[in-house]
C-alpha positions as CSV (number, residue, x, y, z in Angstrom):
1,M,106.4,118.4,74.8
2,K,109.3,117.5,77.1
3,A,109.0,115.6,80.4
4,L,108.0,117.6,83.4
5,S,110.7,119.4,85.4
6,W,112.8,117.5,88.0
7,I,110.8,119.2,90.7
8,S,107.5,117.9,89.4
9,A,109.1,114.5,88.9
10,S,110.3,114.4,92.5
11,L,106.9,115.6,93.7
12,F,105.2,112.8,91.7
13,L,107.5,110.2,93.2
14,L,106.7,111.4,96.7
15,L,103.0,111.3,95.9
16,F,103.2,107.9,94.4
17,T,105.0,106.6,97.5
18,T,102.3,108.0,99.7
19,I,99.4,106.2,97.9
20,A,101.5,103.0,97.3
21,N,102.0,102.6,101.0
22,A,98.3,102.8,101.6
23,Q,97.3,100.2,98.9
24,P,99.6,97.5,97.6
25,G,99.2,97.2,93.8
26,C,99.4,100.3,91.7
27,G,102.8,101.9,92.1
28,S,104.1,99.6,94.8
29,S,107.5,98.1,94.7
30,A,106.4,94.5,95.1
31,P,107.2,92.1,92.2
32,G,104.5,92.0,89.6
33,T,103.7,95.8,89.6
34,E,106.5,97.2,87.5
35,I,104.1,98.2,84.7
36,T,102.0,100.3,87.0
37,K,104.8,102.6,88.0
38,L,103.8,105.5,85.7
39,R,106.1,108.5,85.4
40,P,104.8,112.0,85.1
41,V,105.7,112.3,81.4
42,A,104.1,115.2,79.5
43,G,103.1,114.8,75.9
44,A,102.8,111.0,76.0
45,P,99.1,110.2,76.7
46,F,97.8,106.6,76.6
47,S,95.3,104.2,78.0
48,A,95.8,100.4,78.5
49,D,94.5,97.3,80.2
50,I,96.7,95.6,82.8
51,V,97.2,91.8,83.0
52,L,99.2,90.4,85.9
53,E,99.7,86.7,85.7
54,N,101.4,84.3,88.1
55,S,101.8,80.6,87.2
56,H,103.3,78.0,89.4
57,Q,103.6,74.2,89.3
58,L,103.3,72.3,92.6
59,S,105.4,69.3,93.5
60,D,102.5,67.0,92.7
61,G,102.3,68.4,89.2
62,T,99.3,70.7,89.8
63,H,99.6,73.8,87.7
64,L,98.2,77.0,89.2
65,V,97.5,80.2,87.3
66,V,96.3,83.4,89.0
67,K,95.4,86.5,87.0
68,R,94.6,90.1,88.0
69,H,93.3,92.8,85.7
70,G,93.0,96.5,85.7
71,Q,93.5,99.7,83.7
72,V,96.0,102.5,83.6
73,S,95.9,105.9,81.8
74,R,97.9,109.1,81.6
75,D,97.1,112.4,79.9
76,S,99.4,114.9,78.1
77,A,100.0,116.8,81.3
78,G,101.3,113.8,83.1
79,R,98.2,113.0,85.2
80,S,97.9,109.3,85.8
81,R,95.1,106.9,87.0
82,C,95.6,103.3,88.0
83,E,93.0,100.7,89.1
84,L,93.9,97.1,89.8
85,E,91.9,94.1,91.1
86,D,92.4,93.0,94.6
87,A,92.6,89.4,95.8
88,H,88.8,89.1,95.5
89,K,88.8,90.2,91.8
90,T,87.2,93.4,92.7
91,I,88.4,97.0,92.0
92,T,87.8,98.8,95.3
93,V,90.7,101.4,95.1
94,I,91.5,103.8,92.3
95,E,94.6,105.9,92.5
96,I,95.1,109.2,90.7
97,V,98.2,111.3,90.7
98,D,98.1,114.9,89.5
99,P,101.6,116.5,89.3
100,V,100.0,119.7,88.0
101,A,97.7,120.3,90.9
102,K,100.3,118.6,93.2
103,V,97.8,116.1,94.7
104,A,97.4,112.3,95.0
105,I,93.8,111.0,95.1
106,R,92.8,107.6,96.5
107,L,89.2,106.6,95.8
108,D,87.5,104.0,97.9
109,T,84.8,102.8,95.5
110,R,82.9,100.9,98.2
111,K,82.6,103.6,100.8
112,K,82.4,106.4,98.1
113,F,85.3,108.1,100.0
114,A,88.2,110.1,98.5
115,T,91.4,111.0,100.3
116,V,93.2,113.9,98.6
117,T,96.9,114.3,99.7
118,H,98.3,117.8,99.1
119,I,102.1,118.2,98.8
120,P,103.5,121.7,98.3
121,Q,106.1,122.2,95.6
122,T,109.6,122.9,96.9
123,P,111.4,125.8,95.1
124,Q,114.4,124.7,93.1
125,Q,117.5,125.8,94.9
126,A,120.5,126.6,92.6
127,A,123.7,125.0,93.6
128,P,126.2,127.6,95.0
129,A,128.8,128.7,92.4
130,S,132.3,127.6,93.1
131,T,135.6,128.4,91.4
132,A,137.5,125.7,93.1
133,V,138.7,122.9,90.9
134,V,138.3,119.5,92.6
135,E,140.5,116.8,91.2
136,K,138.5,113.6,90.8
137,K,140.2,110.3,91.4
138,P,139.7,107.7,88.7
139,E,137.0,105.3,89.6
140,K,137.9,101.7,90.0
141,P,136.1,99.4,87.4
142,A,133.3,97.4,88.9
143,M,134.3,93.8,89.6
144,P,132.3,91.3,87.5
145,N,129.8,89.3,89.5
146,P,129.6,85.8,88.1
147,R,126.3,85.3,89.9
148,Y,124.5,88.2,88.2
149,T,124.5,88.9,84.4
150,M,122.5,91.2,82.1
151,E,122.1,91.1,78.4
152,K,120.4,93.3,75.8
153,L,117.7,91.6,73.7
154,D,116.7,92.3,70.1
155,S,114.2,95.2,69.8
156,R,110.6,94.4,69.1
157,E,107.1,95.9,69.0
158,I,104.2,95.6,71.5
159,D,100.9,96.8,70.1
160,G,102.9,98.6,67.4
161,I,105.1,100.4,69.9
162,P,108.9,99.9,69.7
163,V,110.4,98.5,72.9
164,T,113.9,97.5,73.9
165,G,114.5,94.5,76.1
166,T,117.0,93.4,78.8
167,R,117.3,90.1,80.5
168,S,119.0,89.7,83.9
169,T,120.0,86.4,85.5
170,N,120.7,86.0,89.2
171,I,122.1,82.8,90.8
172,T,121.5,82.0,94.5
173,E,124.3,79.6,95.3
174,A,123.6,76.4,97.2
175,G,123.3,77.0,100.9
176,E,122.5,80.7,100.8
177,A,118.8,80.3,101.4
178,G,118.6,76.8,102.7
179,N,118.8,75.5,99.2
180,D,120.8,72.4,98.4
181,K,121.2,73.4,94.7
182,P,121.7,76.8,92.9
183,I,118.5,78.7,92.3
184,V,118.4,80.6,88.9
185,T,116.1,83.6,88.7
186,T,115.6,85.5,85.4
187,M,113.9,88.9,84.8
188,E,113.0,90.4,81.4
189,H,112.0,94.1,81.0
190,W,110.6,95.5,77.7
191,Y,110.7,99.3,77.9
192,S,109.1,101.9,75.6
193,S,111.3,105.0,75.4
194,D,108.3,106.9,73.9
195,L,106.0,106.3,76.8
196,K,108.8,106.1,79.4
197,L,107.2,102.9,80.7
198,T,107.7,99.2,80.9
199,L,105.1,97.5,78.8
200,L,106.0,93.9,79.6
201,S,108.0,92.2,82.4
202,I,108.6,88.5,82.9
203,R,110.0,87.2,86.2
204,D,110.8,83.5,86.5
205,D,111.7,82.3,90.0
206,P,111.5,78.6,91.0
207,R,110.4,79.7,94.5
208,G,107.4,81.8,93.4
209,G,106.7,80.7,89.9
210,K,106.5,82.8,86.7
211,F,105.1,86.3,86.8
212,I,104.1,87.9,83.4
213,D,103.0,91.5,83.8
214,K,101.9,93.3,80.7
215,L,99.9,96.2,79.2
216,V,97.5,95.2,76.4
217,N,95.1,97.2,74.2
218,I,97.3,100.2,74.4
219,Q,95.7,103.3,72.9
220,R,97.9,106.3,72.4
221,I,95.2,108.9,72.6
222,E,94.1,111.4,75.2
223,P,92.0,109.8,78.0
224,D,88.7,111.3,79.0
225,P,89.6,114.1,81.4
226,S,86.9,113.1,83.8
227,V,88.8,110.0,84.9
228,F,91.3,112.2,86.7
229,H,88.7,113.8,88.9
230,I,86.7,112.7,91.9
231,P,83.2,111.4,90.9
232,D,80.1,113.0,92.2
233,G,78.7,111.6,95.4
234,Y,82.1,111.0,97.1
235,T,83.0,112.3,100.6
236,V,86.3,114.1,100.4
237,K,89.0,114.2,103.1
238,D,92.0,116.5,102.6
239,R,95.4,115.5,103.8
240,Y,98.4,117.8,103.8
241,C,102.1,116.9,103.7
242,R,104.9,119.2,104.9
243,A,108.5,118.2,105.3
244,G,107.6,114.5,105.0
245,D,104.9,114.7,107.7
246,C,101.3,114.2,106.6
247,S,98.2,115.1,108.6
248,Y,94.5,115.6,107.9
249,D,93.0,119.1,107.9
250,S,91.2,118.5,111.1
251,E,94.3,117.4,113.0
């Protein structure tokens, strides 16, 4: 099966942005959550555990390690589910995105409350045909940036899944951020083209420590369909989005 259409992909991203804004963690753009950004890929089901680790050494030599855990899953239709521990090591929010039904579901496990966001599908509009020939000017080659470099790493496997890696290095020169010496930050991404997903990312920044975010115990099988539905006993509130404006059904 091929990936979902670009319309469904765009819808998914809009839904994901909606729930990410409500709850940092799954799907958010903050460092340490790259592996939770699931794309609506059809025909690539899997389930896995999440491990997010941040280690940092204080000036007195004290070594701090903070870990968070969770689970992610996706079925063959592209539906996804993500749950991640909060600062209190408790999973209180579960996020489900269904690009088939065009809904995003946010479950509050403490209050037994479900918010269902509905977003209508926008019809694909074909680009108008044109017979005019537009001459393109040659693009100027990008100027090399000595403060930013990227390299490809040798391929490897994670839980038996082939991944390709890249490592980027960014240098913050002395004086740019109040620093008296250059700050070197590195980032590694290990990406599975089969799952269309980053399985491992490593971010090393002297200012915030080392972040290791990974999927473990990856099972490439169809998840239980029930995990993508609202459990019994939950109060459901519907929310509708039109042209970027979202409101509840009672508004």
